[in-house]
Structure formats: structure tokens, C-alpha cells
N, C-alpha and C positions, 0 to 999 in steps of 0.2 A: 309958301312951303319950300324949304331948300331941297336940293337934289337928293341928299342922303335920307332925309325924313320921308320924302316921296317914295323912294325905293323901299324903305322899311314898312311904310303903311301898305303899299301894294303887296309886299311879301306876306304880310300878316292877314290879308283878306281884302284889302282895298277900302277906300273911304266910302264908296257907294254902299257897300254892304254894312259898314259900321253905322252909317247914318240911319239904317233901318232898325238898328238895335237900341233898346233902352234898358234892358236888364240882362243879368247873367245869373246862373245857378251852378255852383261848382262843388263837387264832392272831393274833399281834400284831407290830407293829414299834414299838420305842421308840427315839427319837433326840432330837436337840436340842443346843443349845449346851453344856449341862452336861457331856455326855459327852466332848465335845472338850476342854473345860477340864480335865477329869479325866484326859485322856490315853487314853481308851478310846472312840473315836467310833462304833464300829459293832458292838460285842459283842452288842447286844440287837436287832439288825435281823433281822426275820423269824424269830421264835422262837415256840415253843409254851409257854404257861404252863399247868401242871396243878396245881390247888390244891384244898384242902379249904375248906369254907365255915364250919365251926365252930372249927377249930383253924388256927393260922398255920403252914401247911406248904405248900411249893411246889416244883415241879420246873420247871426252865428247860432247854429243849432246842431246837437244839443249843447247847452252851455249854462252853468258850469257842470251840470250833470243831466241825465235824461229827465225829460219832463219840463225842462226850462230852456229858454233861449236868451241870447243877448242881442240888443240892437245898438248900433253905433252911428252917430253923426259927429262931426267935429266938436260940437258944443253941447252934446247931450248923449248919455248912455243909459240904457236900462237893462235890467234882468226881469223877465216875465215868465209866467207859467205857460204851458202849451195852449191853454185856453185864453191867453191874453191878460191875465191878472198881473198887475205891477207888483214886483217883489222888492226891487231896489232901483234907485235912480242916482245918477251923478251928473251934475252940471259942470261945465268948463273942465272937462277931464284932463286936458293937457296941463293945467296948472298943477296937478298932483305929481307931475314928474319933476317939477322945479326943486333943485337942491339934492336930488338923488345922485348917488355915486354908482360906479359899475358894480359894486357889491350889494347895493340896496335890493331888498326883496320887493316884489310887486304883489299887489292884491289882484283879485279876479278881474276887476274893471280895467286895470292897467294891462293885463294880459290880453283881454278882449280888444282894447284900444289899439295896441301895437299889432296884433294879429289882423285886425280889420284894415288898418292903414296899409300894411304890407300886402294883404290879400287884394284889396281894391286896386292898388297900383299894378299888381301882377296881371290883372285881367283887362285893364284899359290901355296899357302901353302897347304900341307907340301911338295909338290913335289920339290919346289925350294931348299930345304935343302939337297938334295942328291948331289948338286954341290960340287966339291972338294974344292972350296974356302970358303965354309961355315964351321964353327966350331960348332959341336953339342955335348952336354954332358948330359946324364941323371943324375939328382940330386935327392934329397930326395923327396918322394911323397908329394902331397898336399891334405889335407883333408878339405872338405867343405860340410855342410848340410848333414852329415852322409855318404858322398861319398869319396872314395879315388881315386885320379887321379895320374897317372905317369907324371912326369914333365921333359921336355926337355929344357935346356938352349941353345939358339941359338945365335951365334955371327955372324952378317952380315959382309961381306967384304966391304971395302971402295968403291968398284966398283958398289955396289947395294944400291940404295936409299931406306931408310926405315924410319918409324917414330922415331926409335932410334936404336942404334947399337947393343944392346944386349936385347933379349926378352926371356921370359919364357913361354913355351907352355905346357898346361896340357891336357892330353888325357885320355879318359875313358877306361874301360876294352876292348872295341871293337876297340879302336884306333881312335875314333873320337875326334876332338878338342872340348874342353868344356870351356876352360878359357885360356886367355893369358894376361901377365903383361908386360907393357912397359911404356914409358914416352911420353906424348903429350904436346907440348908447355910448358915444364918445370913442368907439373903436372904428378905425378904418376897415371897411369890409369890401369883399369882392364876391359877386354873385354870378353863378354859371347856370343859365337856362339851357335845357336840352330835351331830347326825346319829344320832338314836336308832333302833334296830331291836329287834324282839322276837326273842328266842332262847329256845325252850322255855318260853314263858310269862313270861319276864323281860325287861324293857325295859333295854337297854344302850346307852350312848352309844358310837358307834364312832369318834368323833374327840375327842381331848382335847388341848388346847394350854395350856401353862403359860408365863406370862411373869413376869419380875421386876416387883414392884409398887412404885409410888411410895408414900411415907409417907401421902399423903392418899387413897389408894385406886386411882387409875387405873393400868393396867399400862403397861409400856414395850413397845410393839408393834414396836419396831425389830428384835427378834430373838426367836426361840422358844427358851425356856429348856429345856423338855422337851416332846416330842410323843409321843402314843400313838395309834396307828391300829389298829383291830380289823378283821380280815378275817372271822373266824368265831368263834362261841362255842357251846358246848354245856353244859347243866347236867344233872346226874343225881343 
């Protein structure tokens, strides 16, 4: 583990605490311009995400409406009733994104897929990066609004689904994540995590805002591309 990653892991709760954890439960609202563009503006408003920390597996409830929930794994999605009756199923869900454009509308499974991927990554970073199949490298620092942040470029392995394969994470002097850069639906994006709170020994940003990013780095603050607000989290 390199020096910056060690600092970040310690700041977010420490590896010893994380190794005791296998699951999380988060009450969140996910909104923003992206969902309106995709024709599904409110499906992820006030939902509960229940996920595993070591495997990419998630439940979203209620979804797409009360009385039903969605499950997500990289190779399979379902919609089920609250008593577990299967309503719909999709195999190889990532294949349904092939050939889509920025203007293409999404169906409910695609909304759940993207929301689950983003949600899962939000609650397992930076601990996820200590895995040996991740490549991490500290690069030149990033300066913004009079602040200097250390920057870690992370390359995800093919076995882990993420919004994009390579992302840049910026950490403050205490090791807390303050900015990350990646690509969403072919658009360069910048995400700002803030308003940290401790839940069960883990530091979690309760507010995330994603903006489309200009080629030279600054975001377009005129509209929020994606927002994620956390009401409560538990780890076990």
C-alpha cells in the first residue's frame, strides 16, 4: 500500500475496522440532471441500498415503486416483490448499454444498474483499493480554490464494475476524499464528496455532487449532473 492510500484508509476508519465489516445499509436519495435526460427522474429518490463490501451485490428498495425491490450483480439483475416473488430478470445487463448515445433513454433495469454501481463504489472507497488487483499511483497534486490535494490515480481491474476503468481521487491533508474525476456516459465528470460523518467507525461523505467537467479540469457548475445525499448508514 503506498503512502497516500495508507493515509486515506486510516482517515476513513482504518483497515482493521474495515476488515470487520462485510455489509452496509444506506438510506439515500440519488437525483440530478442525468436521470431526467434518461427519462427516469425520480426512481432513486429516498431508497435504501443494502450491499456487500467484498462482492458486488446490491439491493435497492423500494424499486421501481413501493412493494418491489431490485437486486444487482454485474451479470444479473432482478425485480422482485417484497415477499421475494420474481417479477423480472435481466442477464448480462452491461450488454444493454452497447450502442447507446448520450441522448438514449434508459429503462428501469439500466437505472438500477447505474445507481447500484455508483452506490456500491461510494461506500467501499478507499478501502477497495488495497486489493492486489488494483493499480494505484500518486501523481502530481491538484490545486483548487486555494487548496492543494494529493492525487491518486486508480486503475480498476476488469473483474470490478465501475463508472470507468481509470479514475483520479484527490485527498486533503487529513486523507479525506474531496474530489474525483472520471467519465459518465461519455461525459468527463468531477465529483465532490463533502459533509463527512462517522457511521460505525467509518467516515462517510453524506453529500456528493457530480458535475460535467470541462477538458481543462473545471466543472460546469450551472447544473448538477448527479447528486447523492445520505441520511443514514450502518456497517456490519
